mmCIF entry with sequence, helices, sheets and N, C-alpha, C, O atoms, coordinates in Angstrom:
data_MODEL
# 
_entry.id   MODEL 
# 
_entity.id                         1 
_entity.type                       polymer 
_entity.pdbx_number_of_molecules   1 
# 
_entity_poly.entity_id                      1 
_entity_poly.type                           'polypeptide(L)' 
_entity_poly.nstd_linkage                   no 
_entity_poly.nstd_monomer                   no 
_entity_poly.pdbx_seq_one_letter_code       MFYSSNSSKIIFAFAMFLVWLDLSPPASKIMTELLLIV 
_entity_poly.pdbx_seq_one_letter_code_can   MFYSSNSSKIIFAFAMFLVWLDLSPPASKIMTELLLIV 
_entity_poly.pdbx_strand_id                 A 
# 
loop_
_entity_poly_seq.entity_id 
_entity_poly_seq.num 
_entity_poly_seq.mon_id 
_entity_poly_seq.hetero 
1 1  MET n 
1 2  PHE n 
1 3  TYR n 
1 4  SER n 
1 5  SER n 
1 6  ASN n 
1 7  SER n 
1 8  SER n 
1 9  LYS n 
1 10 ILE n 
1 11 ILE n 
1 12 PHE n 
1 13 ALA n 
1 14 PHE n 
1 15 ALA n 
1 16 MET n 
1 17 PHE n 
1 18 LEU n 
1 19 VAL n 
1 20 TRP n 
1 21 LEU n 
1 22 ASP n 
1 23 LEU n 
1 24 SER n 
1 25 PRO n 
1 26 PRO n 
1 27 ALA n 
1 28 SER n 
1 29 LYS n 
1 30 ILE n 
1 31 MET n 
1 32 THR n 
1 33 GLU n 
1 34 LEU n 
1 35 LEU n 
1 36 LEU n 
1 37 ILE n 
1 38 VAL n 
# 
_struct_asym.id          A 
_struct_asym.entity_id   1 
# 
loop_
_struct_conf.conf_type_id 
_struct_conf.id 
_struct_conf.pdbx_PDB_helix_id 
_struct_conf.beg_label_comp_id 
_struct_conf.beg_label_asym_id 
_struct_conf.beg_label_seq_id 
_struct_conf.pdbx_beg_PDB_ins_code 
_struct_conf.end_label_comp_id 
_struct_conf.end_label_asym_id 
_struct_conf.end_label_seq_id 
_struct_conf.pdbx_end_PDB_ins_code 
_struct_conf.beg_auth_comp_id 
_struct_conf.beg_auth_asym_id 
_struct_conf.beg_auth_seq_id 
_struct_conf.end_auth_comp_id 
_struct_conf.end_auth_asym_id 
_struct_conf.end_auth_seq_id 
_struct_conf.pdbx_PDB_helix_class 
_struct_conf.details 
_struct_conf.pdbx_PDB_helix_length 
HELX_P HELX_P1 AA1 SER A 5  ? ASP A 22 ? SER A 5  ASP A 22 1 ? 18 
HELX_P HELX_P2 AA2 ALA A 27 ? ILE A 37 ? ALA A 27 ILE A 37 1 ? 11 
# 
_struct_conf_type.id          HELX_P 
_struct_conf_type.criteria    ? 
_struct_conf_type.reference   ? 
# 
loop_
_atom_site.group_PDB 
_atom_site.id 
_atom_site.type_symbol 
_atom_site.label_atom_id 
_atom_site.label_alt_id 
_atom_site.label_comp_id 
_atom_site.label_asym_id 
_atom_site.label_entity_id 
_atom_site.label_seq_id 
_atom_site.pdbx_PDB_ins_code 
_atom_site.Cartn_x 
_atom_site.Cartn_y 
_atom_site.Cartn_z 
_atom_site.occupancy 
_atom_site.B_iso_or_equiv 
_atom_site.pdbx_formal_charge 
_atom_site.auth_seq_id 
_atom_site.auth_comp_id 
_atom_site.auth_asym_id 
_atom_site.auth_atom_id 
_atom_site.pdbx_PDB_model_num 
ATOM 1   N N  . MET A 1 1  ? 198.413 58.748 96.386  1.00 0.00 ? 1  MET A N  1 
ATOM 2   C CA . MET A 1 1  ? 199.780 59.264 96.280  1.00 0.00 ? 1  MET A CA 1 
ATOM 3   C C  . MET A 1 1  ? 200.714 58.485 97.199  1.00 0.00 ? 1  MET A C  1 
ATOM 4   O O  . MET A 1 1  ? 200.415 58.290 98.377  1.00 0.00 ? 1  MET A O  1 
ATOM 5   N N  . PHE A 1 2  ? 201.827 58.047 96.663  1.00 0.00 ? 2  PHE A N  1 
ATOM 6   C CA . PHE A 1 2  ? 202.812 57.326 97.460  1.00 0.00 ? 2  PHE A CA 1 
ATOM 7   C C  . PHE A 1 2  ? 203.956 58.276 97.818  1.00 0.00 ? 2  PHE A C  1 
ATOM 8   O O  . PHE A 1 2  ? 204.601 58.851 96.941  1.00 0.00 ? 2  PHE A O  1 
ATOM 9   N N  . TYR A 1 3  ? 204.194 58.430 99.117  1.00 0.00 ? 3  TYR A N  1 
ATOM 10  C CA . TYR A 1 3  ? 205.214 59.355 99.570  1.00 0.00 ? 3  TYR A CA 1 
ATOM 11  C C  . TYR A 1 3  ? 206.442 58.604 100.098 1.00 0.00 ? 3  TYR A C  1 
ATOM 12  O O  . TYR A 1 3  ? 206.911 58.881 101.201 1.00 0.00 ? 3  TYR A O  1 
ATOM 13  N N  . SER A 1 4  ? 206.963 57.649 99.307  1.00 0.00 ? 4  SER A N  1 
ATOM 14  C CA . SER A 1 4  ? 208.151 56.924 99.722  1.00 0.00 ? 4  SER A CA 1 
ATOM 15  C C  . SER A 1 4  ? 209.368 57.779 99.390  1.00 0.00 ? 4  SER A C  1 
ATOM 16  O O  . SER A 1 4  ? 209.341 58.574 98.450  1.00 0.00 ? 4  SER A O  1 
ATOM 17  N N  . SER A 1 5  ? 210.413 57.612 100.151 1.00 0.00 ? 5  SER A N  1 
ATOM 18  C CA . SER A 1 5  ? 211.595 58.408 99.956  1.00 0.00 ? 5  SER A CA 1 
ATOM 19  C C  . SER A 1 5  ? 212.145 58.224 98.535  1.00 0.00 ? 5  SER A C  1 
ATOM 20  O O  . SER A 1 5  ? 212.291 59.199 97.798  1.00 0.00 ? 5  SER A O  1 
ATOM 21  N N  . ASN A 1 6  ? 212.448 56.980 98.149  1.00 0.00 ? 6  ASN A N  1 
ATOM 22  C CA . ASN A 1 6  ? 213.051 56.732 96.855  1.00 0.00 ? 6  ASN A CA 1 
ATOM 23  C C  . ASN A 1 6  ? 212.021 56.933 95.748  1.00 0.00 ? 6  ASN A C  1 
ATOM 24  O O  . ASN A 1 6  ? 212.289 57.623 94.764  1.00 0.00 ? 6  ASN A O  1 
ATOM 25  N N  . SER A 1 7  ? 210.870 56.345 95.904  1.00 0.00 ? 7  SER A N  1 
ATOM 26  C CA . SER A 1 7  ? 209.838 56.428 94.849  1.00 0.00 ? 7  SER A CA 1 
ATOM 27  C C  . SER A 1 7  ? 209.495 57.887 94.558  1.00 0.00 ? 7  SER A C  1 
ATOM 28  O O  . SER A 1 7  ? 209.436 58.289 93.396  1.00 0.00 ? 7  SER A O  1 
ATOM 29  N N  . SER A 1 8  ? 209.268 58.678 95.599  1.00 0.00 ? 8  SER A N  1 
ATOM 30  C CA . SER A 1 8  ? 208.871 60.058 95.415  1.00 0.00 ? 8  SER A CA 1 
ATOM 31  C C  . SER A 1 8  ? 209.963 60.827 94.646  1.00 0.00 ? 8  SER A C  1 
ATOM 32  O O  . SER A 1 8  ? 209.659 61.575 93.717  1.00 0.00 ? 8  SER A O  1 
ATOM 33  N N  . LYS A 1 9  ? 211.216 60.641 95.034  1.00 0.00 ? 9  LYS A N  1 
ATOM 34  C CA . LYS A 1 9  ? 212.308 61.333 94.369  1.00 0.00 ? 9  LYS A CA 1 
ATOM 35  C C  . LYS A 1 9  ? 212.405 60.912 92.907  1.00 0.00 ? 9  LYS A C  1 
ATOM 36  O O  . LYS A 1 9  ? 212.566 61.753 92.022  1.00 0.00 ? 9  LYS A O  1 
ATOM 37  N N  . ILE A 1 10 ? 212.306 59.591 92.655  1.00 0.00 ? 10 ILE A N  1 
ATOM 38  C CA . ILE A 1 10 ? 212.421 59.085 91.293  1.00 0.00 ? 10 ILE A CA 1 
ATOM 39  C C  . ILE A 1 10 ? 211.288 59.597 90.438  1.00 0.00 ? 10 ILE A C  1 
ATOM 40  O O  . ILE A 1 10 ? 211.513 60.060 89.320  1.00 0.00 ? 10 ILE A O  1 
ATOM 41  N N  . ILE A 1 11 ? 210.036 59.520 90.961  1.00 0.00 ? 11 ILE A N  1 
ATOM 42  C CA . ILE A 1 11 ? 208.879 60.005 90.207  1.00 0.00 ? 11 ILE A CA 1 
ATOM 43  C C  . ILE A 1 11 ? 209.027 61.478 89.921  1.00 0.00 ? 11 ILE A C  1 
ATOM 44  O O  . ILE A 1 11 ? 208.818 61.916 88.790  1.00 0.00 ? 11 ILE A O  1 
ATOM 45  N N  . PHE A 1 12 ? 209.390 62.261 90.942  1.00 0.00 ? 12 PHE A N  1 
ATOM 46  C CA . PHE A 1 12 ? 209.507 63.697 90.783  1.00 0.00 ? 12 PHE A CA 1 
ATOM 47  C C  . PHE A 1 12 ? 210.600 64.034 89.741  1.00 0.00 ? 12 PHE A C  1 
ATOM 48  O O  . PHE A 1 12 ? 210.404 64.881 88.870  1.00 0.00 ? 12 PHE A O  1 
ATOM 49  N N  . ALA A 1 13 ? 211.743 63.353 89.856  1.00 0.00 ? 13 ALA A N  1 
ATOM 50  C CA . ALA A 1 13 ? 212.839 63.606 88.902  1.00 0.00 ? 13 ALA A CA 1 
ATOM 51  C C  . ALA A 1 13 ? 212.431 63.244 87.500  1.00 0.00 ? 13 ALA A C  1 
ATOM 52  O O  . ALA A 1 13 ? 212.721 63.979 86.556  1.00 0.00 ? 13 ALA A O  1 
ATOM 53  N N  . PHE A 1 14 ? 211.747 62.094 87.347  1.00 0.00 ? 14 PHE A N  1 
ATOM 54  C CA . PHE A 1 14 ? 211.329 61.663 86.012  1.00 0.00 ? 14 PHE A CA 1 
ATOM 55  C C  . PHE A 1 14 ? 210.306 62.650 85.449  1.00 0.00 ? 14 PHE A C  1 
ATOM 56  O O  . PHE A 1 14 ? 210.385 63.017 84.277  1.00 0.00 ? 14 PHE A O  1 
ATOM 57  N N  . ALA A 1 15 ? 209.364 63.075 86.258  1.00 0.00 ? 15 ALA A N  1 
ATOM 58  C CA . ALA A 1 15 ? 208.343 64.000 85.806  1.00 0.00 ? 15 ALA A CA 1 
ATOM 59  C C  . ALA A 1 15 ? 208.996 65.321 85.394  1.00 0.00 ? 15 ALA A C  1 
ATOM 60  O O  . ALA A 1 15 ? 208.688 65.862 84.332  1.00 0.00 ? 15 ALA A O  1 
ATOM 61  N N  . MET A 1 16 ? 209.894 65.837 86.231  1.00 0.00 ? 16 MET A N  1 
ATOM 62  C CA . MET A 1 16 ? 210.564 67.090 85.907  1.00 0.00 ? 16 MET A CA 1 
ATOM 63  C C  . MET A 1 16 ? 211.416 66.966 84.638  1.00 0.00 ? 16 MET A C  1 
ATOM 64  O O  . MET A 1 16 ? 211.529 67.909 83.855  1.00 0.00 ? 16 MET A O  1 
ATOM 65  N N  . PHE A 1 17 ? 212.008 65.790 84.457  1.00 0.00 ? 17 PHE A N  1 
ATOM 66  C CA . PHE A 1 17 ? 212.825 65.535 83.287  1.00 0.00 ? 17 PHE A CA 1 
ATOM 67  C C  . PHE A 1 17 ? 211.958 65.593 82.027  1.00 0.00 ? 17 PHE A C  1 
ATOM 68  O O  . PHE A 1 17 ? 212.332 66.223 81.038  1.00 0.00 ? 17 PHE A O  1 
ATOM 69  N N  . LEU A 1 18 ? 210.812 64.940 82.070  1.00 0.00 ? 18 LEU A N  1 
ATOM 70  C CA . LEU A 1 18 ? 209.887 64.939 80.923  1.00 0.00 ? 18 LEU A CA 1 
ATOM 71  C C  . LEU A 1 18 ? 209.415 66.365 80.664  1.00 0.00 ? 18 LEU A C  1 
ATOM 72  O O  . LEU A 1 18 ? 209.384 66.807 79.515  1.00 0.00 ? 18 LEU A O  1 
ATOM 73  N N  . VAL A 1 19 ? 209.045 67.093 81.726  1.00 0.00 ? 19 VAL A N  1 
ATOM 74  C CA . VAL A 1 19 ? 208.560 68.457 81.570  1.00 0.00 ? 19 VAL A CA 1 
ATOM 75  C C  . VAL A 1 19 ? 209.681 69.315 80.981  1.00 0.00 ? 19 VAL A C  1 
ATOM 76  O O  . VAL A 1 19 ? 209.429 70.188 80.151  1.00 0.00 ? 19 VAL A O  1 
ATOM 77  N N  . TRP A 1 20 ? 210.928 69.061 81.417  1.00 0.00 ? 20 TRP A N  1 
ATOM 78  C CA . TRP A 1 20 ? 212.035 69.867 80.948  1.00 0.00 ? 20 TRP A CA 1 
ATOM 79  C C  . TRP A 1 20 ? 212.244 69.629 79.442  1.00 0.00 ? 20 TRP A C  1 
ATOM 80  O O  . TRP A 1 20 ? 212.517 70.560 78.684  1.00 0.00 ? 20 TRP A O  1 
ATOM 81  N N  . LEU A 1 21 ? 212.109 68.359 79.031  1.00 0.00 ? 21 LEU A N  1 
ATOM 82  C CA . LEU A 1 21 ? 212.302 68.006 77.623  1.00 0.00 ? 21 LEU A CA 1 
ATOM 83  C C  . LEU A 1 21 ? 211.134 68.569 76.771  1.00 0.00 ? 21 LEU A C  1 
ATOM 84  O O  . LEU A 1 21 ? 211.334 69.147 75.703  1.00 0.00 ? 21 LEU A O  1 
ATOM 85  N N  . ASP A 1 22 ? 209.942 68.375 77.284  1.00 0.00 ? 22 ASP A N  1 
ATOM 86  C CA . ASP A 1 22 ? 208.769 68.840 76.541  1.00 0.00 ? 22 ASP A CA 1 
ATOM 87  C C  . ASP A 1 22 ? 208.563 70.336 76.602  1.00 0.00 ? 22 ASP A C  1 
ATOM 88  O O  . ASP A 1 22 ? 208.394 71.002 75.581  1.00 0.00 ? 22 ASP A O  1 
ATOM 89  N N  . LEU A 1 23 ? 208.582 70.864 77.852  1.00 0.00 ? 23 LEU A N  1 
ATOM 90  C CA . LEU A 1 23 ? 208.303 72.297 78.051  1.00 0.00 ? 23 LEU A CA 1 
ATOM 91  C C  . LEU A 1 23 ? 206.947 72.613 77.444  1.00 0.00 ? 23 LEU A C  1 
ATOM 92  O O  . LEU A 1 23 ? 206.767 73.649 76.803  1.00 0.00 ? 23 LEU A O  1 
ATOM 93  N N  . SER A 1 24 ? 205.986 71.702 77.655  1.00 0.00 ? 24 SER A N  1 
ATOM 94  C CA . SER A 1 24 ? 204.637 71.876 77.129  1.00 0.00 ? 24 SER A CA 1 
ATOM 95  C C  . SER A 1 24 ? 203.712 72.344 78.237  1.00 0.00 ? 24 SER A C  1 
ATOM 96  O O  . SER A 1 24 ? 203.989 72.110 79.414  1.00 0.00 ? 24 SER A O  1 
ATOM 97  N N  . PRO A 1 25 ? 202.595 73.016 77.870  1.00 0.00 ? 25 PRO A N  1 
ATOM 98  C CA . PRO A 1 25 ? 201.605 73.457 78.863  1.00 0.00 ? 25 PRO A CA 1 
ATOM 99  C C  . PRO A 1 25 ? 200.987 72.309 79.629  1.00 0.00 ? 25 PRO A C  1 
ATOM 100 O O  . PRO A 1 25 ? 200.844 72.420 80.847  1.00 0.00 ? 25 PRO A O  1 
ATOM 101 N N  . PRO A 1 26 ? 200.613 71.213 78.991  1.00 0.00 ? 26 PRO A N  1 
ATOM 102 C CA . PRO A 1 26 ? 199.958 70.105 79.693  1.00 0.00 ? 26 PRO A CA 1 
ATOM 103 C C  . PRO A 1 26 ? 200.914 69.309 80.555  1.00 0.00 ? 26 PRO A C  1 
ATOM 104 O O  . PRO A 1 26 ? 200.964 68.082 80.471  1.00 0.00 ? 26 PRO A O  1 
ATOM 105 N N  . ALA A 1 27 ? 201.687 70.021 81.399  1.00 0.00 ? 27 ALA A N  1 
ATOM 106 C CA . ALA A 1 27 ? 202.609 69.345 82.281  1.00 0.00 ? 27 ALA A CA 1 
ATOM 107 C C  . ALA A 1 27 ? 201.850 68.614 83.378  1.00 0.00 ? 27 ALA A C  1 
ATOM 108 O O  . ALA A 1 27 ? 202.275 67.549 83.826  1.00 0.00 ? 27 ALA A O  1 
ATOM 109 N N  . SER A 1 28 ? 200.734 69.178 83.810  1.00 0.00 ? 28 SER A N  1 
ATOM 110 C CA . SER A 1 28 ? 199.934 68.555 84.887  1.00 0.00 ? 28 SER A CA 1 
ATOM 111 C C  . SER A 1 28 ? 199.403 67.216 84.395  1.00 0.00 ? 28 SER A C  1 
ATOM 112 O O  . SER A 1 28 ? 199.300 66.272 85.179  1.00 0.00 ? 28 SER A O  1 
ATOM 113 N N  . LYS A 1 29 ? 199.066 67.116 83.124  1.00 0.00 ? 29 LYS A N  1 
ATOM 114 C CA . LYS A 1 29 ? 198.550 65.839 82.581  1.00 0.00 ? 29 LYS A CA 1 
ATOM 115 C C  . LYS A 1 29 ? 199.650 64.779 82.661  1.00 0.00 ? 29 LYS A C  1 
ATOM 116 O O  . LYS A 1 29 ? 199.383 63.644 83.056  1.00 0.00 ? 29 LYS A O  1 
ATOM 117 N N  . ILE A 1 30 ? 200.861 65.127 82.297  1.00 0.00 ? 30 ILE A N  1 
ATOM 118 C CA . ILE A 1 30 ? 201.976 64.177 82.348  1.00 0.00 ? 30 ILE A CA 1 
ATOM 119 C C  . ILE A 1 30 ? 202.208 63.721 83.756  1.00 0.00 ? 30 ILE A C  1 
ATOM 120 O O  . ILE A 1 30 ? 202.345 62.522 83.997  1.00 0.00 ? 30 ILE A O  1 
ATOM 121 N N  . MET A 1 31 ? 202.259 64.643 84.703  1.00 0.00 ? 31 MET A N  1 
ATOM 122 C CA . MET A 1 31 ? 202.490 64.297 86.101  1.00 0.00 ? 31 MET A CA 1 
ATOM 123 C C  . MET A 1 31 ? 201.353 63.406 86.609  1.00 0.00 ? 31 MET A C  1 
ATOM 124 O O  . MET A 1 31 ? 201.580 62.436 87.332  1.00 0.00 ? 31 MET A O  1 
ATOM 125 N N  . THR A 1 32 ? 200.111 63.763 86.208  1.00 0.00 ? 32 THR A N  1 
ATOM 126 C CA . THR A 1 32 ? 198.961 62.950 86.635  1.00 0.00 ? 32 THR A CA 1 
ATOM 127 C C  . THR A 1 32 ? 199.063 61.544 86.102  1.00 0.00 ? 32 THR A C  1 
ATOM 128 O O  . THR A 1 32 ? 198.789 60.585 86.823  1.00 0.00 ? 32 THR A O  1 
ATOM 129 N N  . GLU A 1 33 ? 199.460 61.402 84.832  1.00 0.00 ? 33 GLU A N  1 
ATOM 130 C CA . GLU A 1 33 ? 199.598 60.047 84.273  1.00 0.00 ? 33 GLU A CA 1 
ATOM 131 C C  . GLU A 1 33 ? 200.667 59.279 84.987  1.00 0.00 ? 33 GLU A C  1 
ATOM 132 O O  . GLU A 1 33 ? 200.495 58.093 85.266  1.00 0.00 ? 33 GLU A O  1 
ATOM 133 N N  . LEU A 1 34 ? 201.778 59.929 85.293  1.00 0.00 ? 34 LEU A N  1 
ATOM 134 C CA . LEU A 1 34 ? 202.867 59.243 86.015  1.00 0.00 ? 34 LEU A CA 1 
ATOM 135 C C  . LEU A 1 34 ? 202.383 58.787 87.373  1.00 0.00 ? 34 LEU A C  1 
ATOM 136 O O  . LEU A 1 34 ? 202.659 57.659 87.782  1.00 0.00 ? 34 LEU A O  1 
ATOM 137 N N  . LEU A 1 35 ? 201.666 59.642 88.078  1.00 0.00 ? 35 LEU A N  1 
ATOM 138 C CA . LEU A 1 35 ? 201.140 59.272 89.386  1.00 0.00 ? 35 LEU A CA 1 
ATOM 139 C C  . LEU A 1 35 ? 200.180 58.116 89.273  1.00 0.00 ? 35 LEU A C  1 
ATOM 140 O O  . LEU A 1 35 ? 200.171 57.222 90.119  1.00 0.00 ? 35 LEU A O  1 
ATOM 141 N N  . LEU A 1 36 ? 199.354 58.127 88.211  1.00 0.00 ? 36 LEU A N  1 
ATOM 142 C CA . LEU A 1 36 ? 198.373 57.046 88.023  1.00 0.00 ? 36 LEU A CA 1 
ATOM 143 C C  . LEU A 1 36 ? 199.088 55.755 87.674  1.00 0.00 ? 36 LEU A C  1 
ATOM 144 O O  . LEU A 1 36 ? 198.678 54.686 88.128  1.00 0.00 ? 36 LEU A O  1 
ATOM 145 N N  . ILE A 1 37 ? 200.149 55.825 86.876  1.00 0.00 ? 37 ILE A N  1 
ATOM 146 C CA . ILE A 1 37 ? 200.886 54.636 86.489  1.00 0.00 ? 37 ILE A CA 1 
ATOM 147 C C  . ILE A 1 37 ? 201.503 54.011 87.732  1.00 0.00 ? 37 ILE A C  1 
ATOM 148 O O  . ILE A 1 37 ? 201.467 52.794 87.913  1.00 0.00 ? 37 ILE A O  1 
ATOM 149 N N  . VAL A 1 38 ? 202.073 54.863 88.590  1.00 0.00 ? 38 VAL A N  1 
ATOM 150 C CA . VAL A 1 38 ? 202.717 54.344 89.810  1.00 0.00 ? 38 VAL A CA 1 
ATOM 151 C C  . VAL A 1 38 ? 201.624 54.033 90.806  1.00 0.00 ? 38 VAL A C  1 
ATOM 152 O O  . VAL A 1 38 ? 201.910 53.581 91.915  1.00 0.00 ? 38 VAL A O  1 
# 
């Protein structure tokens, strides 16, 4: 896990945006994939 100021905020915002658009149960999977990609 990278806890950089900018990276963390960008990743979190992007993940929340995807979750907000999808509103799907497998939100943890999306966040995990994003963390793995980064």
